[in-house]
N, CA, C and O atoms as a GROMACS GRO file, in nm:
protein
  596
    1UNK      N    1   2.061   4.430   2.202
    1UNK     CA    2   1.925   4.425   2.153
    1UNK      C    3   1.920   4.462   2.005
    1UNK      O    4   1.848   4.399   1.927
    2UNK      N    5   1.995   4.564   1.966
    2UNK     CA    6   1.996   4.605   1.826
    2UNK      C    7   2.052   4.494   1.738
    2UNK      O    8   2.006   4.474   1.625
    3UNK      N    9   2.150   4.421   1.788
    3UNK     CA   10   2.209   4.312   1.713
    3UNK      C   11   2.105   4.202   1.689
    3UNK      O   12   2.097   4.147   1.579
    4UNK      N   13   2.027   4.170   1.791
    4UNK     CA   14   1.923   4.068   1.777
    4UNK      C   15   1.817   4.114   1.677
    4UNK      O   16   1.775   4.036   1.592
    5UNK      N   17   1.775   4.238   1.686
    5UNK     CA   18   1.677   4.293   1.594
    5UNK      C   19   1.731   4.294   1.451
    5UNK      O   20   1.660   4.257   1.358
    6UNK      N   21   1.856   4.334   1.435
    6UNK     CA   22   1.918   4.336   1.302
    6UNK      C   23   1.925   4.194   1.246
    6UNK      O   24   1.897   4.174   1.127
    7UNK      N   25   1.962   4.097   1.327
    7UNK     CA   26   1.970   3.958   1.282
    7UNK      C   27   1.832   3.907   1.242
    7UNK      O   28   1.819   3.838   1.141
    8UNK      N   29   1.730   3.940   1.320
    8UNK     CA   30   1.594   3.897   1.288
    8UNK      C   31   1.548   3.956   1.155
    8UNK      O   32   1.485   3.887   1.075
    9UNK      N   33   1.578   4.080   1.132
    9UNK     CA   34   1.539   4.146   1.007
    9UNK      C   35   1.612   4.083   0.889
    9UNK      O   36   1.552   4.059   0.784
   10UNK      N   37   1.738   4.056   0.907
   10UNK     CA   38   1.817   3.997   0.798
   10UNK      C   39   1.776   3.853   0.768
   10UNK      O   40   1.782   3.811   0.653
   11UNK      N   41   1.735   3.778   0.869
   11UNK     CA   42   1.700   3.637   0.849
   11UNK      C   43   1.557   3.616   0.801
   11UNK      O   44   1.525   3.508   0.753
   12UNK      N   45   1.472   3.715   0.814
   12UNK     CA   46   1.333   3.701   0.771
   12UNK      C   47   1.322   3.660   0.624
   12UNK      O   48   1.246   3.567   0.594
   13UNK      N   49   1.394   3.724   0.530
   13UNK     CA   50   1.385   3.680   0.392
   13UNK      C   51   1.435   3.537   0.373
   13UNK      O   52   1.382   3.465   0.289
   14UNK      N   53   1.534   3.495   0.448
   14UNK     CA   54   1.586   3.359   0.439
   14UNK      C   55   1.478   3.259   0.481
   14UNK      O   56   1.462   3.155   0.417
   15UNK      N   57   1.406   3.289   0.586
   15UNK     CA   58   1.297   3.201   0.631
   15UNK      C   59   1.189   3.191   0.524
   15UNK      O   60   1.136   3.083   0.499
   16UNK      N   61   1.156   3.302   0.462
   16UNK     CA   62   1.056   3.302   0.355
   16UNK      C   63   1.105   3.220   0.237
   16UNK      O   64   1.027   3.145   0.177
   17UNK      N   65   1.233   3.232   0.202
   17UNK     CA   66   1.289   3.152   0.093
   17UNK      C   67   1.286   3.004   0.127
   17UNK      O   68   1.257   2.922   0.040
   18UNK      N   69   1.316   2.970   0.250
   18UNK     CA   70   1.314   2.830   0.291
   18UNK      C   71   1.173   2.772   0.275
   18UNK      O   72   1.157   2.658   0.231
   19UNK      N   73   1.071   2.852   0.311
   19UNK     CA   74   0.934   2.806   0.292
   19UNK      C   75   0.903   2.791   0.145
   19UNK      O   76   0.841   2.693   0.105
   20UNK      N   77   0.946   2.887   0.062
   20UNK     CA   78   0.925   2.878  -0.082
   20UNK      C   79   0.992   2.754  -0.138
   20UNK      O   80   0.936   2.685  -0.223
   21UNK      N   81   1.115   2.724  -0.089
   21UNK     CA   82   1.185   2.604  -0.134
   21UNK      C   83   1.106   2.479  -0.097
   21UNK      O   84   1.097   2.387  -0.178
   22UNK      N   85   1.051   2.474   0.022
   22UNK     CA   86   0.973   2.359   0.066
   22UNK      C   87   0.850   2.341  -0.023
   22UNK      O   88   0.814   2.229  -0.059
   23UNK      N   89   0.786   2.451  -0.059
   23UNK     CA   90   0.669   2.443  -0.146
   23UNK      C   91   0.709   2.398  -0.287
   23UNK      O   92   0.641   2.314  -0.346
   24UNK      N   93   0.818   2.453  -0.339
   24UNK     CA   94   0.864   2.410  -0.472
   24UNK      C   95   0.903   2.262  -0.469
   24UNK      O   96   0.874   2.188  -0.562
   25UNK      N   97   0.969   2.221  -0.361
   25UNK     CA   98   1.008   2.080  -0.349
   25UNK      C   99   0.886   1.989  -0.342
   25UNK      O  100   0.884   1.883  -0.404
   26UNK      N  101   0.784   2.031  -0.268
   26UNK     CA  102   0.661   1.952  -0.259
   26UNK      C  103   0.593   1.944  -0.396
   26UNK      O  104   0.542   1.838  -0.434
   27UNK      N  105   0.592   2.055  -0.468
   27UNK     CA  106   0.532   2.054  -0.602
   27UNK      C  107   0.610   1.960  -0.694
   27UNK      O  108   0.550   1.880  -0.767
   28UNK      N  109   0.743   1.968  -0.689
   28UNK     CA  110   0.825   1.879  -0.772
   28UNK      C  111   0.801   1.733  -0.734
   28UNK      O  112   0.794   1.647  -0.822
   29UNK      N  113   0.788   1.706  -0.605
   29UNK     CA  114   0.760   1.569  -0.561
   29UNK      C  115   0.626   1.522  -0.614
   29UNK      O  116   0.615   1.409  -0.663
   30UNK      N  117   0.523   1.606  -0.605
   30UNK     CA  118   0.390   1.569  -0.653
   30UNK      C  119   0.394   1.544  -0.804
   30UNK      O  120   0.339   1.445  -0.852
   31UNK      N  121   0.458   1.634  -0.877
   31UNK     CA  122   0.466   1.618  -1.022
   31UNK      C  123   0.550   1.496  -1.059
   31UNK      O  124   0.518   1.425  -1.155
   32UNK      N  125   0.657   1.470  -0.984
   32UNK     CA  126   0.739   1.352  -1.009
   32UNK      C  127   0.661   1.224  -0.983
   32UNK      O  128   0.673   1.127  -1.058
   33UNK      N  129   0.582   1.226  -0.878
   33UNK     CA  130   0.497   1.111  -0.846
   33UNK      C  131   0.399   1.084  -0.960
   33UNK      O  132   0.384   0.970  -1.005
   34UNK      N  133   0.334   1.189  -1.007
   34UNK     CA  134   0.238   1.173  -1.116
   34UNK      C  135   0.307   1.125  -1.243
   34UNK      O  136   0.252   1.045  -1.318
   35UNK      N  137   0.428   1.174  -1.268
   35UNK     CA  138   0.505   1.129  -1.385
   35UNK      C  139   0.538   0.981  -1.372
   35UNK      O  140   0.529   0.906  -1.469
   36UNK      N  141   0.577   0.939  -1.253
   36UNK     CA  142   0.609   0.798  -1.231
   36UNK      C  143   0.486   0.710  -1.253
   36UNK      O  144   0.495   0.603  -1.312
   37UNK      N  145   0.372   0.755  -1.205
   37UNK     CA  146   0.248   0.680  -1.229
   37UNK      C  147   0.221   0.671  -1.379
   37UNK      O  148   0.194   0.563  -1.430
   38UNK      N  149   0.228   0.784  -1.448
   38UNK     CA  150   0.200   0.786  -1.593
   38UNK      C  151   0.300   0.701  -1.670
   38UNK      O  152   0.263   0.632  -1.766
   39UNK      N  153   0.426   0.704  -1.631
   39UNK     CA  154   0.530   0.628  -1.700
   39UNK      C  155   0.504   0.478  -1.689
   39UNK      O  156   0.534   0.402  -1.781
   40UNK      N  157   0.449   0.436  -1.577
   40UNK     CA  158   0.418   0.294  -1.560
   40UNK      C  159   0.283   0.256  -1.617
   40UNK      O  160   0.262   0.141  -1.656
   41UNK      N  161   0.190   0.351  -1.622
   41UNK     CA  162   0.060   0.324  -1.683
   41UNK      C  163   0.069   0.315  -1.835
   41UNK      O  164  -0.005   0.239  -1.898
   42UNK      N  165   0.160   0.393  -1.895
   42UNK     CA  166   0.171   0.399  -2.040
   42UNK      C  167   0.186   0.264  -2.108
   42UNK      O  168   0.107   0.231  -2.196
   43UNK      N  169   0.285   0.184  -2.071
   43UNK     CA  170   0.299   0.053  -2.134
   43UNK      C  171   0.179  -0.039  -2.109
   43UNK      O  172   0.142  -0.118  -2.196
   44UNK      N  173   0.119  -0.030  -1.992
   44UNK     CA  174   0.001  -0.112  -1.965
   44UNK      C  175  -0.115  -0.070  -2.054
   44UNK      O  176  -0.186  -0.155  -2.109
   45UNK      N  177  -0.134   0.060  -2.069
   45UNK     CA  178  -0.241   0.109  -2.157
   45UNK      C  179  -0.215   0.067  -2.301
   45UNK      O  180  -0.307   0.030  -2.373
   46UNK      N  181  -0.089   0.074  -2.344
   46UNK     CA  182  -0.054   0.032  -2.480
   46UNK      C  183  -0.083  -0.117  -2.501
   46UNK      O  184  -0.132  -0.156  -2.606
   47UNK      N  185  -0.053  -0.199  -2.400
   47UNK     CA  186  -0.087  -0.342  -2.409
   47UNK      C  187  -0.237  -0.361  -2.413
   47UNK      O  188  -0.288  -0.442  -2.491
   48UNK      N  189  -0.309  -0.288  -2.330
   48UNK     CA  190  -0.455  -0.301  -2.325
   48UNK      C  191  -0.518  -0.267  -2.459
   48UNK      O  192  -0.616  -0.331  -2.500
   49UNK      N  193  -0.464  -0.167  -2.527
   49UNK     CA  194  -0.517  -0.126  -2.658
   49UNK      C  195  -0.470  -0.215  -2.772
   49UNK      O  196  -0.526  -0.211  -2.881
   50UNK      N  197  -0.368  -0.294  -2.748
   50UNK     CA  198  -0.310  -0.376  -2.854
   50UNK      C  199  -0.202  -0.303  -2.931
   50UNK      O  200  -0.153  -0.355  -3.031
   51UNK      N  201  -0.162  -0.185  -2.886
   51UNK     CA  202  -0.053  -0.111  -2.951
   51UNK      C  203   0.084  -0.169  -2.916
   51UNK      O  204   0.183  -0.142  -2.983
   52UNK      N  205   0.088  -0.248  -2.810
   52UNK     CA  206   0.210  -0.314  -2.764
   52UNK      C  207   0.171  -0.459  -2.737
   52UNK      O  208   0.069  -0.485  -2.673
   53UNK      N  209   0.251  -0.552  -2.787
   53UNK     CA  210   0.221  -0.693  -2.763
   53UNK      C  211   0.218  -0.722  -2.614
   53UNK      O  212   0.294  -0.664  -2.536
   54UNK      N  213   0.128  -0.812  -2.576
   54UNK     CA  214   0.120  -0.851  -2.436
   54UNK      C  215   0.249  -0.921  -2.395
   54UNK      O  216   0.295  -1.013  -2.462
   55UNK      N  217   0.306  -0.875  -2.286
   55UNK     CA  218   0.428  -0.931  -2.229
   55UNK      C  219   0.405  -0.936  -2.079
   55UNK      O  220   0.410  -0.834  -2.010
   56UNK      N  221   0.380  -1.056  -2.029
   56UNK     CA  222   0.344  -1.070  -1.888
   56UNK      C  223   0.453  -1.018  -1.794
   56UNK      O  224   0.424  -0.955  -1.693
   57UNK      N  225   0.577  -1.044  -1.827
   57UNK     CA  226   0.687  -0.997  -1.741
   57UNK      C  227   0.692  -0.844  -1.739
   57UNK      O  228   0.709  -0.784  -1.633
   58UNK      N  229   0.676  -0.782  -1.854
   58UNK     CA  230   0.678  -0.635  -1.860
   58UNK      C  231   0.555  -0.576  -1.790
   58UNK      O  232   0.565  -0.476  -1.718
   59UNK      N  233   0.440  -0.638  -1.811
   59UNK     CA  234   0.318  -0.590  -1.746
   59UNK      C  235   0.330  -0.601  -1.594
   59UNK      O  236   0.291  -0.511  -1.521
   60UNK      N  237   0.385  -0.711  -1.548
   60UNK     CA  238   0.402  -0.731  -1.404
   60UNK      C  239   0.502  -0.631  -1.347
   60UNK      O  240   0.482  -0.578  -1.238
   61UNK      N  241   0.609  -0.604  -1.420
   61UNK     CA  242   0.708  -0.505  -1.379
   61UNK      C  243   0.643  -0.370  -1.353
   61UNK      O  244   0.662  -0.310  -1.247
   62UNK      N  245   0.565  -0.322  -1.450
   62UNK     CA  246   0.500  -0.191  -1.436
   62UNK      C  247   0.391  -0.194  -1.329
   62UNK      O  248   0.372  -0.096  -1.257
   63UNK      N  249   0.321  -0.305  -1.318
   63UNK     CA  250   0.217  -0.318  -1.216
   63UNK      C  251   0.278  -0.317  -1.075
   63UNK      O  252   0.220  -0.259  -0.983
   64UNK      N  253   0.393  -0.380  -1.059
   64UNK     CA  254   0.461  -0.376  -0.928
   64UNK      C  255   0.505  -0.234  -0.894
   64UNK      O  256   0.495  -0.191  -0.779
   65UNK      N  257   0.555  -0.163  -0.993
   65UNK     CA  258   0.594  -0.023  -0.969
   65UNK      C  259   0.473   0.058  -0.924
   65UNK      O  260   0.483   0.139  -0.832
   66UNK      N  261   0.360   0.038  -0.989
   66UNK     CA  262   0.239   0.110  -0.951
   66UNK      C  263   0.195   0.072  -0.810
   66UNK      O  264   0.149   0.157  -0.733
   67UNK      N  265   0.209  -0.056  -0.775
   67UNK     CA  266   0.175  -0.098  -0.639
   67UNK      C  267   0.264  -0.027  -0.537
   67UNK      O  268   0.216   0.015  -0.432
   68UNK      N  269   0.391  -0.014  -0.569
   68UNK     CA  270   0.482   0.058  -0.478
   68UNK      C  271   0.442   0.205  -0.469
   68UNK      O  272   0.442   0.262  -0.359
   69UNK      N  273   0.410   0.266  -0.581
   69UNK     CA  274   0.369   0.407  -0.580
   69UNK      C  275   0.240   0.427  -0.500
   69UNK      O  276   0.221   0.532  -0.437
   70UNK      N  277   0.155   0.330  -0.502
   70UNK     CA  278   0.030   0.339  -0.426
   70UNK      C  279   0.053   0.347  -0.277
   70UNK      O  280  -0.036   0.390  -0.203
   71UNK      N  281   0.170   0.306  -0.231
   71UNK     CA  282   0.200   0.308  -0.088
   71UNK      C  283   0.250   0.443  -0.039
   71UNK      O  284   0.270   0.460   0.081
   72UNK      N  285   0.272   0.538  -0.127
   72UNK     CA  286   0.314   0.671  -0.084
   72UNK      C  287   0.203   0.736  -0.003
   72UNK      O  288   0.085   0.716  -0.030
   73UNK      N  289   0.242   0.812   0.097
   73UNK     CA  290   0.144   0.887   0.176
   73UNK      C  291   0.107   1.014   0.100
   73UNK      O  292   0.195   1.089   0.057
   74UNK      N  293  -0.019   1.037   0.083
   74UNK     CA  294  -0.068   1.147   0.002
   74UNK      C  295  -0.029   1.284   0.059
   74UNK      O  296  -0.012   1.379  -0.017
   75UNK      N  297  -0.015   1.294   0.190
   75UNK     CA  298   0.013   1.423   0.252
   75UNK      C  299   0.143   1.485   0.203
   75UNK      O  300   0.153   1.608   0.193
   76UNK      N  301   0.242   1.404   0.172
   76UNK     CA  302   0.370   1.460   0.128
   76UNK      C  303   0.357   1.535  -0.004
   76UNK      O  304   0.440   1.619  -0.038
   77UNK      N  305   0.251   1.505  -0.077
   77UNK     CA  306   0.231   1.569  -0.207
   77UNK      C  307   0.140   1.691  -0.199
   77UNK      O  308   0.122   1.761  -0.299
   78UNK      N  309   0.082   1.717  -0.085
   78UNK     CA  310  -0.012   1.827  -0.072
   78UNK      C  311   0.025   1.920   0.043
   78UNK      O  312  -0.054   1.944   0.134
   79UNK      N  313   0.146   1.971   0.036
   79UNK     CA  314   0.191   2.070   0.133
   79UNK      C  315   0.109   2.197   0.114
   79UNK      O  316   0.093   2.242   0.000
   80UNK      N  317   0.058   2.258   0.220
   80UNK     CA  318  -0.014   2.384   0.205
   80UNK      C  319   0.072   2.487   0.131
   80UNK      O  320   0.194   2.496   0.151
   81UNK      N  321   0.007   2.564   0.046
   81UNK     CA  322   0.078   2.665  -0.032
   81UNK      C  323   0.125   2.615  -0.167
   81UNK      O  324   0.201   2.684  -0.235
   82UNK      N  325   0.080   2.494  -0.207
   82UNK     CA  326   0.125   2.439  -0.336
   82UNK      C  327   0.010   2.421  -0.435
   82UNK      O  328   0.021   2.345  -0.531
   83UNK      N  329  -0.100   2.490  -0.411
   83UNK     CA  330  -0.214   2.484  -0.503
   83UNK      C  331  -0.190   2.574  -0.623
   83UNK      O  332  -0.099   2.658  -0.622
   84UNK      N  333  -0.271   2.556  -0.724
   84UNK     CA  334  -0.265   2.643  -0.841
   84UNK      C  335  -0.286   2.787  -0.794
   84UNK      O  336  -0.377   2.815  -0.716
   85UNK      N  337  -0.201   2.876  -0.841
   85UNK     CA  338  -0.209   3.016  -0.801
   85UNK      C  339  -0.123   3.048  -0.680
   85UNK      O  340  -0.099   3.165  -0.651
   86UNK      N  341  -0.077   2.947  -0.609
   86UNK     CA  342   0.008   2.969  -0.492
   86UNK      C  343   0.156   2.944  -0.523
   86UNK      O  344   0.245   3.005  -0.464
   87UNK      N  345   0.179   2.853  -0.617
   87UNK     CA  346   0.316   2.823  -0.659
   87UNK      C  347   0.311   2.798  -0.811
   87UNK      O  348   0.223   2.728  -0.861
   88UNK      N  349   0.406   2.855  -0.879
   88UNK     CA  350   0.408   2.845  -1.025
   88UNK      C  351   0.420   2.700  -1.070
   88UNK      O  352   0.503   2.625  -1.018
   89UNK      N  353   0.338   2.662  -1.166
   89UNK     CA  354   0.343   2.529  -1.223
   89UNK      C  355   0.247   2.429  -1.164
   89UNK      O  356   0.238   2.315  -1.211
   90UNK      N  357   0.173   2.468  -1.060
   90UNK     CA  358   0.080   2.376  -0.996
   90UNK      C  359  -0.052   2.373  -1.072
   90UNK      O  360  -0.104   2.476  -1.116
   91UNK      N  361  -0.105   2.252  -1.088
   91UNK     CA  362  -0.236   2.234  -1.150
   91UNK      C  363  -0.339   2.184  -1.049
   91UNK      O  364  -0.454   2.160  -1.084
   92UNK      N  365  -0.295   2.168  -0.924
   92UNK     CA  366  -0.385   2.120  -0.820
   92UNK      C  367  -0.475   2.234  -0.774
   92UNK      O  368  -0.428   2.342  -0.738
   93UNK      N  369  -0.603   2.209  -0.776
   93UNK     CA  370  -0.700   2.311  -0.736
   93UNK      C  371  -0.701   2.327  -0.583
   93UNK      O  372  -0.680   2.229  -0.511
   94UNK      N  373  -0.726   2.448  -0.534
   94UNK     CA  374  -0.734   2.470  -0.389
   94UNK      C  375  -0.836   2.378  -0.321
   94UNK      O  376  -0.824   2.349  -0.202
   95UNK      N  377  -0.934   2.332  -0.395
   95UNK     CA  378  -1.035   2.241  -0.338
   95UNK      C  379  -0.972   2.114  -0.280
   95UNK      O  380  -1.030   2.054  -0.190
   96UNK      N  381  -0.857   2.074  -0.330
   96UNK     CA  382  -0.791   1.954  -0.276
   96UNK      C  383  -0.758   1.971  -0.129
   96UNK      O  384  -0.773   1.877  -0.051
   97UNK      N  385  -0.713   2.089  -0.090
   97UNK     CA  386  -0.678   2.115   0.049
   97UNK      C  387  -0.802   2.133   0.135
   97UNK      O  388  -0.800   2.106   0.255
   98UNK      N  389  -0.909   2.180   0.074
   98UNK     CA  390  -1.035   2.197   0.146
   98UNK      C  391  -1.103   2.063   0.169
   98UNK      O  392  -1.189   2.050   0.257
   99UNK      N  393  -1.066   1.963   0.090
   99UNK     CA  394  -1.127   1.830   0.096
   99UNK      C  395  -1.020   1.722   0.105
   99UNK      O  396  -1.029   1.620   0.037
  100UNK      N  397  -0.920   1.744   0.188
  100UNK     CA  398  -0.807   1.651   0.194
  100UNK      C  399  -0.850   1.510   0.234
  100UNK      O  400  -0.788   1.412   0.192
  101UNK      N  401  -0.954   1.497   0.314
  101UNK     CA  402  -1.003   1.363   0.349
  101UNK      C  403  -1.053   1.290   0.224
  101UNK      O  404  -1.032   1.170   0.210
  102UNK      N  405  -1.118   1.362   0.135
  102UNK     CA  406  -1.165   1.302   0.010
  102UNK      C  407  -1.047   1.267  -0.081
  102UNK      O  408  -1.047   1.163  -0.146
  103UNK      N  409  -0.946   1.353  -0.084
  103UNK     CA  410  -0.826   1.324  -0.162
  103UNK      C  411  -0.761   1.196  -0.108
  103UNK      O  412  -0.721   1.110  -0.186
  104UNK      N  413  -0.752   1.184   0.024
  104UNK     CA  414  -0.696   1.063   0.086
  104UNK      C  415  -0.778   0.940   0.047
  104UNK      O  416  -0.722   0.836   0.014
  105UNK      N  417  -0.909   0.952   0.051
  105UNK     CA  418  -0.997   0.839   0.017
  105UNK      C  419  -0.977   0.799  -0.129
  105UNK      O  420  -0.971   0.680  -0.161
  106UNK      N  421  -0.966   0.896  -0.217
  106UNK     CA  422  -0.944   0.866  -0.358
  106UNK      C  423  -0.806   0.802  -0.378
  106UNK      O  424  -0.791   0.711  -0.459
  107UNK      N  425  -0.708   0.850  -0.305
  107UNK     CA  426  -0.575   0.788  -0.314
  107UNK      C  427  -0.579   0.646  -0.259
  107UNK      O  428  -0.511   0.557  -0.311
  108UNK      N  429  -0.656   0.624  -0.155
  108UNK     CA  430  -0.672   0.488  -0.102
  108UNK      C  431  -0.733   0.395  -0.206
  108UNK      O  432  -0.698   0.277  -0.212
  109UNK      N  433  -0.825   0.447  -0.288
  109UNK     CA  434  -0.882   0.368  -0.397
  109UNK      C  435  -0.774   0.332  -0.498
  109UNK      O  436  -0.768   0.219  -0.546
  110UNK      N  437  -0.686   0.430  -0.529
  110UNK     CA  438  -0.573   0.402  -0.618
  110UNK      C  439  -0.483   0.296  -0.555
  110UNK      O  440  -0.440   0.203  -0.623
  111UNK      N  441  -0.455   0.310  -0.426
  111UNK     CA  442  -0.368   0.215  -0.356
  111UNK      C  443  -0.423   0.072  -0.368
  111UNK      O  444  -0.348  -0.021  -0.395
  112UNK      N  445  -0.552   0.057  -0.348
  112UNK     CA  446  -0.615  -0.075  -0.356
  112UNK      C  447  -0.608  -0.131  -0.498
  112UNK      O  448  -0.575  -0.248  -0.517
  113UNK      N  449  -0.638  -0.048  -0.596
  113UNK     CA  450  -0.632  -0.093  -0.736
  113UNK      C  451  -0.488  -0.128  -0.775
  113UNK      O  452  -0.464  -0.226  -0.844
  114UNK      N  453  -0.394  -0.047  -0.730
  114UNK     CA  454  -0.253  -0.071  -0.763
  114UNK      C  455  -0.202  -0.198  -0.694
  114UNK      O  456  -0.123  -0.272  -0.752
  115UNK      N  457  -0.246  -0.224  -0.571
  115UNK     CA  458  -0.204  -0.344  -0.500
  115UNK      C  459  -0.251  -0.471  -0.573
  115UNK      O  460  -0.182  -0.573  -0.569
  116UNK      N  461  -0.366  -0.464  -0.637
  116UNK     CA  462  -0.420  -0.579  -0.710
  116UNK      C  463  -0.359  -0.594  -0.849
  116UNK      O  464  -0.372  -0.699  -0.912
  117UNK      N  465  -0.293  -0.491  -0.897
  117UNK     CA  466  -0.244  -0.490  -1.035
  117UNK      C  467  -0.142  -0.599  -1.069
  117UNK      O  468  -0.155  -0.660  -1.174
  118UNK      N  469  -0.041  -0.626  -0.985
  118UNK     CA  470   0.059  -0.727  -1.025
  118UNK      C  471   0.000  -0.864  -1.056
  118UNK      O  472   0.044  -0.930  -1.150
  119UNK      N  473  -0.097  -0.907  -0.981
  119UNK     CA  474  -0.164  -1.034  -1.013
  119UNK      C  475  -0.266  -1.015  -1.123
  119UNK      O  476  -0.289  -1.105  -1.204
  120UNK      N  477  -0.329  -0.898  -1.125
  120UNK     CA  478  -0.436  -0.872  -1.221
  120UNK      C  479  -0.392  -0.869  -1.365
  120UNK      O  480  -0.471  -0.900  -1.454
  121UNK      N  481  -0.266  -0.832  -1.392
  121UNK     CA  482  -0.219  -0.821  -1.531
  121UNK      C  483  -0.180  -0.955  -1.591
  121UNK      O  484  -0.150  -0.963  -1.710
  122UNK      N  485  -0.182  -1.060  -1.511
  122UNK     CA  486  -0.140  -1.191  -1.561
  122UNK      C  487  -0.251  -1.257  -1.641
  122UNK      O  488  -0.368  -1.254  -1.603
  123UNK      N  489  -0.212  -1.317  -1.755
  123UNK     CA  490  -0.308  -1.395  -1.831
  123UNK      C  491  -0.344  -1.341  -1.968
  123UNK      O  492  -0.402  -1.414  -2.049
  124UNK      N  493  -0.311  -1.217  -1.996
  124UNK     CA  494  -0.340  -1.169  -2.131
  124UNK      C  495  -0.383  -1.023  -2.134
  124UNK      O  496  -0.399  -0.956  -2.032
  125UNK      N  497  -0.401  -0.978  -2.258
  125UNK     CA  498  -0.434  -0.838  -2.284
  125UNK      C  499  -0.564  -0.796  -2.214
  125UNK      O  500  -0.574  -0.684  -2.164
  126UNK      N  501  -0.662  -0.884  -2.212
  126UNK     CA  502  -0.791  -0.850  -2.151
  126UNK      C  503  -0.776  -0.822  -2.002
  126UNK      O  504  -0.843  -0.733  -1.948
  127UNK      N  505  -0.689  -0.898  -1.935
  127UNK     CA  506  -0.667  -0.875  -1.793
  127UNK      C  507  -0.597  -0.740  -1.771
  127UNK      O  508  -0.629  -0.668  -1.677
  128UNK      N  509  -0.501  -0.709  -1.858
  128UNK     CA  510  -0.432  -0.580  -1.848
  128UNK      C  511  -0.533  -0.467  -1.869
  128UNK      O  512  -0.529  -0.366  -1.799
  129UNK      N  513  -0.623  -0.485  -1.964
  129UNK     CA  514  -0.723  -0.382  -1.992
  129UNK      C  515  -0.811  -0.356  -1.869
  129UNK      O  516  -0.844  -0.242  -1.839
  130UNK      N  517  -0.847  -0.462  -1.798
  130UNK     CA  518  -0.930  -0.446  -1.677
  130UNK      C  519  -0.852  -0.371  -1.569
  130UNK      O  520  -0.909  -0.287  -1.499
  131UNK      N  521  -0.724  -0.401  -1.555
  131UNK     CA  522  -0.640  -0.332  -1.456
  131UNK      C  523  -0.627  -0.185  -1.493
  131UNK      O  524  -0.639  -0.098  -1.406
  132UNK      N  525  -0.602  -0.157  -1.620
  132UNK     CA  526  -0.587  -0.018  -1.666
  132UNK      C  527  -0.716   0.058  -1.641
  132UNK      O  528  -0.714   0.174  -1.598
  133UNK      N  529  -0.829  -0.004  -1.669
  133UNK     CA  530  -0.958   0.062  -1.647
  133UNK      C  531  -0.977   0.092  -1.498
  133UNK      O  532  -1.022   0.201  -1.461
  134UNK      N  533  -0.944  -0.002  -1.414
  134UNK     CA  534  -0.959   0.018  -1.269
  134UNK      C  535  -0.867   0.128  -1.219
  134UNK      O  536  -0.911   0.219  -1.148
  135UNK      N  537  -0.740   0.121  -1.255
  135UNK     CA  538  -0.645   0.224  -1.212
  135UNK      C  539  -0.681   0.361  -1.270
  135UNK      O  540  -0.681   0.462  -1.199
  136UNK      N  541  -0.710   0.362  -1.398
  136UNK     CA  542  -0.745   0.488  -1.464
  136UNK      C  543  -0.868   0.553  -1.403
  136UNK      O  544  -0.876   0.676  -1.395
  137UNK      N  545  -0.963   0.472  -1.360
  137UNK     CA  546  -1.082   0.527  -1.296
  137UNK      C  547  -1.049   0.597  -1.165
  137UNK      O  548  -1.111   0.698  -1.131
  138UNK      N  549  -0.953   0.543  -1.091
  138UNK     CA  550  -0.915   0.607  -0.965
  138UNK      C  551  -0.842   0.738  -0.991
  138UNK      O  552  -0.862   0.836  -0.919
  139UNK      N  553  -0.760   0.740  -1.094
  139UNK     CA  554  -0.689   0.864  -1.128
  139UNK      C  555  -0.790   0.971  -1.172
  139UNK      O  556  -0.784   1.086  -1.129
  140UNK      N  557  -0.881   0.930  -1.259
  140UNK     CA  558  -0.980   1.022  -1.313
  140UNK      C  559  -1.068   1.080  -1.202
  140UNK      O  560  -1.101   1.199  -1.204
  141UNK      N  561  -1.106   0.998  -1.106
  141UNK     CA  562  -1.193   1.044  -0.998
  141UNK      C  563  -1.130   1.161  -0.922
  141UNK      O  564  -1.200   1.255  -0.884
  142UNK      N  565  -1.000   1.155  -0.902
  142UNK     CA  566  -0.933   1.262  -0.830
  142UNK      C  567  -0.906   1.382  -0.922
  142UNK      O  568  -0.928   1.497  -0.885
  143UNK      N  569  -0.857   1.353  -1.041
  143UNK     CA  570  -0.822   1.461  -1.133
  143UNK      C  571  -0.945   1.541  -1.176
  143UNK      O  572  -0.937   1.663  -1.193
  144UNK      N  573  -1.058   1.475  -1.195
  144UNK     CA  574  -1.180   1.546  -1.235
  144UNK      C  575  -1.219   1.653  -1.132
  144UNK      O  576  -1.272   1.758  -1.169
  145UNK      N  577  -1.195   1.625  -1.006
  145UNK     CA  578  -1.235   1.718  -0.899
  145UNK      C  579  -1.126   1.814  -0.856
  145UNK      O  580  -1.154   1.928  -0.820
  146UNK      N  581  -1.001   1.768  -0.860
  146UNK     CA  582  -0.896   1.842  -0.793
  146UNK      C  583  -0.780   1.886  -0.882
  146UNK      O  584  -0.681   1.939  -0.832
  147UNK      N  585  -0.791   1.866  -1.012
  147UNK     CA  586  -0.685   1.910  -1.102
  147UNK      C  587  -0.744   2.004  -1.206
  147UNK      O  588  -0.849   1.977  -1.264
  148UNK      N  589  -0.676   2.114  -1.229
  148UNK     CA  590  -0.722   2.212  -1.329
  148UNK      C  591  -0.714   2.148  -1.468
  148UNK      O  592  -0.625   2.068  -1.496
  149UNK      N  593  -0.806   2.184  -1.550
  149UNK     CA  594  -0.809   2.131  -1.688
  149UNK      C  595  -0.695   2.187  -1.770
  149UNK      O  596  -0.682   2.154  -1.887
   0.00000   0.00000   0.00000
């Protein structure tokens, strides 16, 4: 019995560390996801503004990446315990977990806009601008409510 109790006491910190690792991993995944979205939005936004010449193949490439990113399940990015103040480096407000259905709905809006992007960017700078506005609006809707300034 003492051996079992001693083992339980010794393993308790390991279990806590494993949970901390899961939270850090979820935060890294969420931040990586957002970086991937931004990395693909950047060239499209530059084309929309005229800072980068319109290139249909390049625009389609980034739009396809965004469409793929839109298919990620939002839950993997919102593991409990990864809100701002719960894990270092998080900018997600606790309200996201209190309103996860709304976060899902907003992500579904991004998914729909991203799915339309590969065809939407074809034809010129004006089309890219419309896609960027649509995608950016979905990002803003979620960030305005659920991301710390």
